[in-house]
C-alpha positions in Angstrom: -36.1 16.8 5.0 -36.3 17.8 8.4 -34.7 14.3 8.8 -31.7 14.1 7.9 -33.5 10.8 5.6 -31.8 11.2 1.8 -34.3 10.1 -0.8 -37.3 10.3 2.2 -40.5 11.0 0.3 -39.0 10.7 -3.4 -40.1 6.8 -3.9 -37.4 3.8 -5.1 -34.5 4.2 -6.4 -32.6 2.2 -8.7 -30.2 -0.2 -7.5 -27.1 1.2 -9.9 -27.6 4.6 -8.5 -27.5 4.1 -4.7 -24.5 1.7 -5.3 -23.0 3.9 -6.8 -23.2 6.6 -4.3 -21.9 4.2 -1.8 -18.7 3.1 -3.9 -18.5 7.4 -3.4 -18.9 7.4 -0.5 -16.9 5.1 1.2 -14.1 5.8 -1.2 -13.8 2.6 -3.3 -15.0 4.1 -6.4 -11.3 4.0 -8.3 -11.0 0.0 -6.8 -14.2 -0.4 -8.1 -13.1 0.9 -12.0 -10.0 -0.7 -11.9 -12.2 -4.7 -11.5 -12.8 -4.5 -15.2 -8.8 -5.4 -16.3 -8.8 -8.8 -14.0 -11.7 -10.1 -17.1 -10.4 -8.0 -19.4 -6.4 -9.8 -18.7 -6.2 -11.7 -21.8 -7.8 -9.3 -24.2 -4.8 -6.6 -23.3 -2.6 -8.3 -23.1 -3.3 -10.8 -26.4 -2.9 -14.5 -26.9 0.7 -15.8 -25.8 0.6 -13.9 -22.2 -2.6 -14.7 -21.1 -1.7 -18.1 -22.5 1.1 -18.6 -19.2 -0.4 -16.1 -16.9 -3.8 -15.4 -15.1 -4.4 -11.3 -13.6 -5.1 -12.8 -9.6 -5.9 -9.5 -8.0 -6.3 -6.1 -7.3 -4.8 -4.1 -4.0 -5.2 0.0 -4.8 -3.4 0.4 -7.9 -1.4 -2.8 -7.9 -2.6 -5.5 -10.4 -1.3 -9.0 -8.5 -0.8 -11.5 -11.8 0.3 -15.6 -11.5 2.7 -16.5 -14.2 3.7 -20.0 -15.5 7.4 -20.5 -14.8 10.1 -18.4 -14.7 11.1 -17.9 -18.1 7.9 -15.9 -18.5 8.6 -14.7 -15.4 11.3 -12.8 -16.7 10.3 -11.7 -19.8 7.6 -10.0 -18.2 9.2 -8.0 -16.1 11.3 -6.7 -19.3 8.0 -6.1 -21.0 6.1 -4.4 -17.6 6.0 -0.9 -19.1 4.7 -1.2 -22.2 2.1 -3.7 -20.4 0.9 -1.4 -18.2 0.5 1.5 -20.6 -1.5 -1.4 -22.5 -3.9 -1.7 -19.5 -4.4 2.2 -19.3 -5.0 2.6 -22.5 -8.2 4.7 -22.9 -8.3 5.1 -19.1 -8.9 8.9 -18.4 -8.8 7.5 -14.2 -8.9 4.4 -12.2 -5.0 3.4 -13.5 -3.6 0.6 -12.7 -0.3 1.7 -11.4 1.9 -1.6 -10.5 2.2 -5.0 -12.0 3.7 -7.3 -9.7 4.2 -10.7 -11.0 4.6 -13.9 -9.1 5.5 -17.3 -9.6 1.9 -19.6 -9.7 0.7 -23.1 -10.1 0.0 -24.7 -13.3 -3.4 -24.4 -13.6 -5.6 -27.7 -13.8 -8.2 -28.4 -16.4 -11.9 -28.2 -14.8 -12.8 -32.2 -15.1 
């Protein structure tokens, strides 16, 4: 490896390995691992909460969740510690550190 090019002469690499290496070098691995919470939100919080919320986005360990109404927002604020425990259950790293509930617009059904 005189010229300093990684993998030269080794042949093709699997794309998953290349992406993992890129994310690690860019310091983005933890944030990407946290993203699964967005998809798993309904399963993690249950039907009742999922029906009135939408996990919108993540930013540096903070999860932003839209809530349908003010009463629900207040209720969820009181449940925040329990919800955080559920979100982080079974995780050794890439933890969700904080939840921010925001009042959101009711979602309209797609036609």
